[in-house]
N, CA, C and O of each residue as an XYZ file, in Angstrom:
672
protein
N      93.154    122.532     79.722
C      93.351    124.246     79.363
C      93.775    124.858     80.418
O      94.065    126.018     80.123
N      93.956    124.614     81.564
C      94.157    125.493     82.675
C      95.625    125.290     82.653
O      96.253    126.001     83.438
N      96.249    124.529     81.973
C      97.437    124.197     82.114
C      98.156    125.237     80.472
O      99.088    126.040     80.526
N      97.525    124.937     79.466
C      97.947    125.742     79.208
C      98.124    127.104     78.719
O      98.947    127.607     77.954
N      96.582    127.817     79.723
C      96.953    128.767     79.750
C      97.988    129.395     80.891
O      98.806    130.255     80.564
N      97.902    128.960     82.086
C      98.889    128.827     82.797
C     100.509    128.911     82.057
O     101.370    129.713     82.417
N     100.615    128.271     81.366
C     102.033    128.065     80.885
C     102.321    129.512     79.913
O     103.302    130.249     79.815
N     100.899    129.514     79.233
C     101.441    130.354     77.908
C     101.423    132.294     78.650
O     101.873    133.291     78.085
N     100.790    132.217     79.930
C     101.197    133.493     80.775
C     102.386    133.315     81.622
O     103.108    134.253     81.961
N     102.583    132.014     81.975
C     104.295    132.819     82.275
C     104.757    132.872     81.689
O     105.831    133.318     82.092
N     104.773    132.682     80.613
C     105.899    132.757     79.565
C     105.811    134.280     78.792
O     106.858    134.710     78.310
N     104.483    135.151     78.664
C     104.097    136.035     78.130
C     104.680    137.002     79.004
O     105.363    137.825     78.395
N     104.592    137.249     80.920
C     105.042    138.077     81.567
C     106.656    138.394     81.252
O     107.198    139.496     81.159
N     107.069    137.452     81.157
C     108.623    137.803     80.788
C     109.011    138.279     79.001
O     109.875    137.867     78.227
N     108.210    139.041     78.896
C     108.131    139.144     77.157
C     107.776    140.676     77.510
O     107.447    141.192     78.578
N     107.999    141.323     75.961
C     107.206    142.933     76.229
C     105.341    142.597     76.108
O     104.626    143.145     75.269
N     105.143    142.199     76.521
C     103.259    142.020     76.017
C     102.779    141.667     77.018
O     103.141    140.750     77.756
N     101.534    142.691     77.164
C     101.308    143.042     78.626
C     100.016    141.719     79.316
O      99.003    141.369     78.712
N     100.336    141.359     80.288
C      99.389    140.126     80.564
C      97.917    140.900     81.099
O      96.859    140.351     80.792
N      97.892    141.897     81.723
C      96.935    142.306     81.678
C      95.301    142.494     80.679
O      94.085    142.342     80.794
N      96.547    143.003     79.525
C      95.818    143.522     78.038
C      95.181    142.512     77.942
O      93.951    142.526     78.009
N      95.968    141.284     77.743
C      95.556    140.097     76.877
C      94.607    139.506     77.338
O      93.777    138.845     76.713
N      94.706    139.844     79.281
C      93.531    138.734     80.064
C      92.019    139.958     79.216
O      91.251    139.782     78.270
N      92.146    140.630     79.787
C      90.818    141.697     79.451
C      90.560    141.832     78.067
O      89.331    141.882     78.019
N      91.011    141.924     76.873
C      91.384    141.677     75.390
C      90.616    140.250     74.731
O      90.122    140.256     73.604
N      90.612    139.358     75.398
C      90.287    138.411     75.018
C      89.053    137.930     76.508
O      88.565    136.801     76.449
N      88.819    138.480     77.234
C      87.918    138.513     78.133
C      88.050    137.473     78.840
O      87.035    136.913     79.255
N      88.910    137.136     79.044
C      89.474    136.086     80.306
C      88.783    135.995     81.086
O      88.395    137.060     81.566
N      88.155    134.535     81.743
C      87.078    134.781     82.844
C      86.878    133.248     83.084
O      86.725    132.377     82.227
N      86.924    133.082     84.787
C      86.187    131.829     84.799
C      87.752    131.474     85.729
O      88.328    132.174     86.561
N      88.108    130.099     85.176
C      88.389    129.106     85.623
C      90.223    129.720     84.331
O      91.348    129.856     84.811
N      90.012    129.849     83.426
C      90.948    130.248     82.657
C      91.775    131.373     83.499
O      92.909    131.345     83.978
N      90.712    132.423     83.491
C      91.552    133.649     84.290
C      92.495    133.002     85.819
O      93.695    133.122     86.067
N      91.452    132.345     86.597
C      92.775    132.046     87.699
C      93.624    130.692     87.647
O      93.944    129.966     88.588
N      93.959    130.527     85.994
C      94.715    129.697     85.639
C      96.005    130.683     85.291
O      97.181    130.472     85.590
N      95.400    131.936     84.504
C      96.232    132.522     83.928
C      96.859    133.367     85.374
O      97.882    133.841     84.879
N      96.863    133.775     86.654
C      96.952    134.241     87.535
C      97.361    133.098     88.147
O      98.011    133.565     89.082
N      97.397    132.368     88.212
C      98.256    130.888     88.401
C     100.271    130.994     87.897
O     101.318    130.799     88.515
N      99.931    131.381     86.557
C     101.060    131.095     85.491
C     101.731    132.363     85.836
O     102.949    132.302     85.673
N     101.168    133.798     86.380
C     102.064    134.706     87.364
C     102.757    134.752     88.182
O     103.824    135.363     88.230
N     102.203    134.034     89.059
C     102.041    133.490     90.509
C     103.588    132.663     90.413
O     104.690    132.811     90.941
N     103.098    131.908     89.621
C     104.248    130.664     89.954
C     105.856    131.338     89.354
O     106.895    131.158     89.989
N     105.791    132.236     87.836
C     106.737    132.425     87.469
C     107.340    133.322     89.012
O     108.525    133.051     89.205
N     106.853    134.126     89.900
C     107.865    135.221     90.574
C     108.153    133.833     91.258
O     109.321    133.521     91.489
N     107.230    133.084     91.552
C     108.034    131.946     92.310
C     109.137    131.521     92.358
O     109.963    131.507     93.271
N     109.178    130.881     90.563
C     110.619    131.066     90.688
C     111.701    131.765     90.442
O     112.879    131.531     90.711
N     111.195    132.648     89.903
C     112.012    133.682     89.706
C     112.846    134.066     90.953
O     114.041    134.360     90.953
N     111.993    134.010     92.035
C     112.092    134.773     93.258
C     113.198    133.654     93.464
O     114.158    134.305     93.874
N     113.693    131.955     93.387
C     114.376    131.105     94.121
C     116.006    131.625     92.863
O     117.150    131.875     93.243
N     115.469    131.625     91.392
C     116.864    131.288     90.904
C     117.500    132.772     90.813
O     118.192    133.001     89.820
N     117.282    134.033     91.987
C     117.601    135.337     91.731
C     118.424    135.040     93.013
O     119.524    135.567     93.184
N     117.808    134.089     94.010
C     118.051    133.893     95.469
C     119.729    134.353     95.620
O     120.173    135.374     96.144
N     120.542    133.126     94.912
C     122.227    133.622     95.148
C     122.873    134.184     93.965
O     123.978    133.702     93.716
N     122.291    135.406     92.908
C     122.868    135.616     92.589
C     122.485    137.270     92.212
O     122.931    137.946     91.285
N     121.665    137.589     93.095
C     120.815    138.714     93.199
C     121.212    139.373     94.515
O     121.831    138.719     95.355
N     120.774    141.035     94.786
C     120.495    141.654     95.520
C     118.962    141.130     96.561
O     117.929    140.846     95.953
N     118.986    141.087     97.521
C     118.067    140.766     98.061
C     116.280    141.500     97.610
O     115.136    141.056     97.521
N     116.974    142.824     97.432
C     115.594    143.667     96.755
C     115.642    142.942     95.064
O     116.057    143.910     94.428
N     115.589    142.633     94.785
C     115.267    141.436     93.330
C     114.092    140.990     93.849
O     112.942    141.421     93.755
N     114.780    139.638     94.663
C     113.397    138.845     94.935
C     112.633    139.940     95.826
O     111.745    139.989     94.975
N     112.211    140.826     96.753
C     111.373    141.598     96.794
C     110.706    142.351     95.757
O     109.522    142.645     95.920
N     111.342    142.710     94.678
C     110.912    143.474     93.827
C     110.287    142.645     92.965
O     109.194    142.980     92.507
N     110.924    141.347     92.583
C     109.880    139.587     91.769
C     108.905    139.594     92.229
O     107.901    139.701     91.524
N     108.809    139.454     93.906
C     107.563    139.330     94.500
C     106.362    140.175     94.618
O     105.135    140.100     94.679
N     107.291    140.979     94.618
C     105.658    142.415     94.475
C     105.100    142.989     93.165
O     104.290    143.905     93.016
N     105.907    142.014     91.991
C     105.227    142.645     90.592
C     105.837    142.741     89.820
O     105.319    142.609     88.710
N     107.119    142.990     89.886
C     108.209    143.789     88.838
C     108.770    142.597     88.236
O     109.998    142.528     88.180
N     107.925    141.453     87.682
C     108.874    140.079     87.269
C     109.023    140.894     85.553
O     109.386    139.931     84.879
N     108.953    141.808     84.820
C     109.091    142.080     83.655
C     110.857    142.884     83.477
O     111.466    143.193     82.453
N     111.320    143.039     85.192
C     112.751    143.180     84.980
C     113.694    142.325     84.271
O     114.721    142.723     83.722
N     113.060    140.507     84.345
C     113.564    139.397     83.722
C     113.426    139.741     82.199
O     113.736    138.769     81.511
N     113.170    140.493     81.701
C     112.742    140.449     80.007
C     114.116    140.145     79.297
O     114.395    139.409     78.351
N     114.592    140.669     79.799
C     116.486    140.839     78.973
C     117.067    139.119     79.373
O     117.774    138.491     78.585
N     116.676    138.639     80.525
C     117.424    137.520     80.483
C     116.756    136.893     79.808
O     117.380    136.455     78.841
N     115.543    136.564     79.846
C     114.613    135.778     79.002
C     115.436    135.745     77.342
O     116.180    134.902     76.841
N     114.945    136.965     76.855
C     115.635    137.082     75.489
C     116.757    136.659     75.251
O     117.135    135.782     74.475
N     117.419    137.456     76.103
C     118.838    136.168     75.920
C     119.088    135.051     76.187
O     120.045    134.560     75.588
N     118.563    134.445     76.891
C     118.423    133.226     77.507
C     117.118    132.511     76.814
O     116.448    132.670     77.834
N     116.670    132.190     76.381
C     115.149    131.682     76.311
C     114.841    130.161     77.353
O     113.891    130.070     78.129
N     115.535    129.442     77.203
C     116.075    128.240     77.965
C     115.155    128.694     79.326
O     114.251    127.955     79.716
N     115.427    129.810     79.922
C     114.685    129.875     81.500
C     112.970    129.759     81.291
O     112.225    129.504     82.236
N     112.542    129.966     80.051
C     111.378    129.727     80.031
C     110.909    128.405     80.266
O     109.827    128.449     80.851
N     111.454    126.784     79.951
C     111.584    125.842     80.220
C     110.568    126.063     82.007
O     109.413    126.204     82.407
N     111.796    125.972     82.473
C     111.442    125.742     84.330
C     109.834    127.124     84.425
O     108.870    126.907     85.158
N     109.881    127.674     84.041
C     109.537    128.975     84.035
C     107.433    127.869     83.824
O     106.540    127.398     84.529
N     107.719    128.021     82.714
C     106.401    126.876     82.230
C     105.982    125.784     82.925
O     104.798    125.610     83.213
N     107.245    124.701     83.347
C     106.767    123.940     84.179
C     106.573    124.104     85.408
O     106.061    123.145     85.984
N     106.795    124.942     85.969
C     106.206    125.558     87.428
C     104.996    126.104     87.498
O     104.196    125.966     88.422
N     104.796    127.008     86.079
C     103.121    126.817     86.254
C     102.161    125.793     85.956
O     100.999    125.871     86.353
N     102.623    124.782     85.235
C     101.691    123.464     84.847
C     101.866    123.152     85.330
O     101.298    122.116     84.981
N     102.578    122.735     86.792
C     102.301    122.546     88.187
C     101.631    122.738     88.864
O     100.931    121.812     89.273
N     101.430    124.335     89.474
C     101.203    124.869     90.087
C      99.716    125.606     89.906
O      99.034    126.293     90.666
N      99.552    125.170     88.637
C      98.139    125.734     87.940
C      97.101    124.240     88.679
O      96.024    124.396     89.255
N      97.674    123.114     88.490
C      96.545    122.241     88.796
C      95.209    121.734     89.939
O      94.490    120.762     90.172
N      95.503    123.295     90.480
C      94.529    122.902     91.512
C      93.777    123.890     91.443
O      93.203    124.371     92.420
N      93.663    124.433     89.935
C      92.459    125.268     89.367
C      91.365    124.820     89.656
O      90.435    125.086     90.417
N      91.877    123.416     88.231
C      89.967    122.861     87.930
C      89.659    122.240     89.210
O      88.524    122.134     89.676
N      90.995    121.740     89.879
C      90.881    120.343     91.384
C      89.840    121.437     92.200
O      88.800    120.898     92.578
N      89.938    122.564     92.452
C      89.073    123.874     93.460
C      87.901    124.442     92.981
O      86.963    124.970     93.579
N      88.201    124.164     91.294
C      87.296    124.968     90.524
C      87.297    126.580     90.766
O      86.153    127.033     90.798
N      88.104    127.333     90.906
C      88.725    128.459     91.357
C      88.341    129.015     90.044
O      88.539    128.433     88.978
N      87.587    130.574     90.219
C      87.583    131.269     88.727
C      87.702    132.530     89.311
O      87.690    132.900     90.485
N      87.817    133.095     88.279
C      88.783    134.903     88.210
C      87.788    135.643     86.984
O      86.683    135.269     86.593
N      88.323    136.417     86.692
C      87.510    137.683     86.407
C      88.148    137.991     84.764
O      89.174    137.330     84.923
N      88.261    138.472     83.438
C      89.152    139.352     82.789
C      90.376    140.221     83.267
O      91.507    140.102     82.796
N      89.985    141.198     84.354
C      90.660    142.119     84.775
C      91.458    141.019     85.621
O      92.560    140.999     85.075
N      91.475    140.140     86.618
C      92.401    139.839     87.369
C      93.502    138.478     87.174
O      94.343    137.935     87.891
N      93.004    138.290     85.857
C      93.982    137.160     84.863
C      94.933    137.640     84.364
O      95.622    136.976     83.590
N      95.222    138.909     84.671
C      97.099    139.047     84.180
C      97.574    139.885     85.308
O      98.336    140.826     85.090
N      97.157    139.586     86.525
C      97.929    139.769     87.774
C      98.731    138.627     88.687
O      99.816    138.570     89.267
N      97.851    137.952     88.534
C      99.410    136.865     89.809
C      98.897    137.348     91.066
O      97.757    137.744     91.310
N     100.008    137.251     91.914
C     100.295    137.868     93.276
C     100.066    139.184     93.483
O      99.758    139.736     94.538
N     100.307    139.845     91.969
C     100.626    141.286     92.159
C      99.054    142.344     93.131
O      97.947    142.323     92.592
N      99.180    142.848     93.993
C      98.570    142.886     94.892
C      97.444    142.564     95.138
O      96.461    143.269     95.366
N      97.623    140.832     95.074
C      96.588    139.587     95.369
C      95.529    140.203     94.602
O      94.495    140.632     95.115
N      95.774    140.239     93.474
C      94.531    140.804     92.980
C      93.666    139.076     92.119
O      92.485    138.805     91.898
N      94.595    138.514     91.939
C      93.734    136.888     91.377
C      93.671    136.382     92.395
O      93.208    135.274     92.121
N      93.888    136.443     93.879
C      93.769    135.418     94.681
C      92.212    135.910     95.213
O      91.235    135.173     95.341
N      92.298    137.688     95.538
C      91.514    138.549     95.804
C      89.974    137.735     94.887
O      89.195    136.964     95.448
N      89.872    138.180     93.401
C      89.059    137.252     92.581
C      88.474    136.271     92.819
O      87.250    136.261     92.951
N      89.522    134.802     92.970
C      89.020    133.934     93.666
C      87.910    133.813     94.413
O      86.807    133.334     94.147
N      88.470    134.450     95.656
C      87.546    134.721     96.977
C      85.866    135.155     96.395
O      84.777    134.651     96.669
N      86.228    136.262     95.524
C      84.915    137.029     95.534
C      84.657    136.548     94.250
O      84.274    137.380     93.428
N      84.800    135.238     93.852
C      83.668    134.167     93.404
C      83.631    133.404     94.433
O      83.462    132.377     93.775
N      83.644    133.088     95.341
C      83.163    132.151     96.205
C      83.995    131.679     96.698
O      83.528    131.204     97.732
N      85.479    131.379     96.620
C      86.055    130.302     97.382
C      86.576    131.081     98.266
O      87.502    131.812     97.912
N      86.033    131.114     99.836
C      86.161    131.759    100.704
C      86.660    130.921    102.054
O      86.446    131.051    103.259
N      87.351    130.095    101.330
C      88.335    129.013    102.262
C      89.539    129.867    102.329
O      89.977    130.120    101.207
N      90.151    130.345    103.224
C      91.069    131.772    103.093
C      93.007    130.963    103.417
O      94.073    131.416    103.002
N      92.761    129.689    104.286
C      93.834    128.960    104.428
C      94.112    127.995    102.884
O      95.204    127.946    102.317
N      93.142    127.448    102.517
C      93.648    126.700    101.268
C      93.936    127.796     99.937
O      94.819    127.646     99.093
N      92.915    128.957    100.000
C      94.037    129.870     99.207
C      94.983    130.269     99.184
O      95.580    130.521     98.137
N      95.549    130.507    100.627
C      97.378    131.060    100.764
C      97.875    129.436    100.472
O      98.926    129.366     99.834
N      97.502    128.651    100.703
C      98.179    127.343    100.672
C      98.658    127.378     98.681
O      99.780    127.382     98.175
N      97.584    127.393     98.155
C      97.427    127.026     97.078
C      98.278    128.469     96.574
O      99.353    128.172     96.052
N      98.049    129.756     96.620
C      98.399    130.396     95.908
C     100.101    131.159     95.865
O     100.840    131.637     95.004
N     100.140    130.886     97.537
C     101.403    130.929     97.595
C     102.533    129.555     98.276
O     103.691    129.510     97.860
N     102.162    128.783     99.050
C     103.079    127.569     99.409
C     103.453    127.269     98.722
O     104.673    127.284     98.558
N     101.997    126.473     97.297
C     102.131    125.516     95.977
C     103.192    126.647     95.311
O     104.280    126.256     94.889
N     103.009    127.336     95.276
C     103.363    127.564     93.532
C     105.294    128.142     93.799
O     106.162    128.231     92.931
N     105.412    128.440     95.335
C     107.020    128.553     95.632
C     107.889    127.193     95.975
O     109.119    127.141     95.972
N     107.018    126.134     96.264
C     107.444    124.836     96.678
C     108.006    124.311     95.334
O     109.054    123.679     95.201
N     106.856    124.796     94.040
C     106.974    123.928     93.065
C     108.443    124.847     92.173
O     109.387    124.239     91.669
N     108.311    126.208     92.169
C     109.324    126.641     92.182
C     110.419    126.829     92.200
O     111.111    127.243     91.270
N     110.908    126.410     93.815
C     112.064    126.116     94.505
C     112.458    124.747     94.070
O     113.668    124.542     94.162
N     111.634    123.609     93.551
C     111.854    122.119     92.954
C     112.666    122.203     91.719
O     113.738    121.691     91.396
N     111.546    123.281     90.915
C     112.184    123.685     89.409
C     113.310    124.316     89.651
O     114.059    124.144     88.689
N     114.076    125.333     90.933
C     115.382    125.672     90.904
C     116.286    124.580     90.550
O     117.058    124.489     89.595
N     115.919    123.367     91.977
C     116.975    123.272     92.221
C     117.112    121.741     90.454
O     118.175    121.487     89.888
N     116.076    121.254     90.176
C     116.360    120.440     88.994
C     116.762    121.322     87.761
O     117.077    120.774     86.705
N     116.756    122.345     87.859
C     116.899    122.782     86.224
C     118.544    123.991     86.320
O     119.238    124.514     85.449
N     118.586    123.999     87.981
C     119.610    125.142     87.505
C     120.831    124.234     88.238
O     121.830    123.760     87.697
N     120.318    124.133     89.967
C     121.340    122.824     90.412
C     122.059    121.766     89.937
O     123.245    121.506     89.730
N     120.737    121.096     89.798
C     121.081    119.317     89.045
C     121.590    119.409     88.280
O     122.817    119.324     88.225
N     120.523    119.709     86.998
C     120.755    119.462     85.503
C     121.579    120.363     84.812
O     121.897    119.878     83.726
N     122.063    121.498     85.003
C     122.493    123.024     84.851
C     122.377    122.679     83.417
O     123.284    122.367     82.646
N     120.735    122.818     83.122
C     120.845    123.157     81.998
C     120.663    124.606     81.727
O     121.014    125.135     80.672
N     119.934    125.412     83.012
C     119.989    127.161     83.310
C     121.296    127.437     84.348
O     121.455    127.142     85.532
N     122.062    128.055     83.484
C     123.466    128.177     84.551
C     122.612    130.229     85.602
O     121.871    131.186     85.379
N     123.391    129.716     86.512
C     122.919    130.586     87.692
C     123.058    132.157     87.200
O     122.195    132.935     87.607
N     124.239    132.720     86.236
C     123.888    133.906     85.873
C     123.222    134.313     85.143
O     123.098    135.537     85.086
N     122.527    133.499     84.294
C     121.074    133.560     83.735
C     120.296    134.136     84.266
O     119.354    134.381     83.513
N     120.122    134.675     85.651
C     119.231    135.159     86.254
C     119.376    136.369     87.113
O     118.459    136.962     87.681
N     120.703    136.671     87.137
C     121.443    137.807     87.268
C     120.576    139.018     86.536
O     120.600    139.196     85.319
N     119.600    140.043     87.716
C     119.098    141.341     87.031
C     119.737    142.142     86.140
O     120.961    142.096     86.262
N     119.326    142.869     85.274
C     119.517    143.685     84.394
C     119.883    144.665     85.411
O     120.567    145.402     84.702
N     119.912    145.184     86.542
C     119.588    146.417     87.204
C     121.200    146.165     88.185
O     121.981    147.050     88.534
N     121.291    144.918     88.394
C     122.815    144.355     88.581
C     123.575    145.494     89.202
O     124.771    145.367     89.465
């Protein structure tokens, strides 16, 4: 279920729907909340790499700081970008059930934004900060980079221009 929740929230964040509102409305807690947060974190990680060569550096900063919604027009225009986004989420979230990470309904829709989801995991009793940094930052960014290489550079399923921000 963690994988499905992460993939769902990864796609939802690039649509007009609010991930925070959904998480709170359905009372998403525990591992489901942590998985939802991973879905958002992994989407930010993938989009960070995907926009690297086609956008100004400010776009990557904005995505990392939480402006993932700015890619909504791109997703609606080129829905195929949902494939690497969802796969990045599916792989990145494997640490949630393995490590038993927990979250709250309010933290489920945030991901790395303000470090809300990782801090909720910490507050739920997972106090190994080094592991938190590795699984919340290093893993999604490594998987996101790999997915960018596979889907954009090698197979060309997604073209680089699919990731040019509307603000470009």
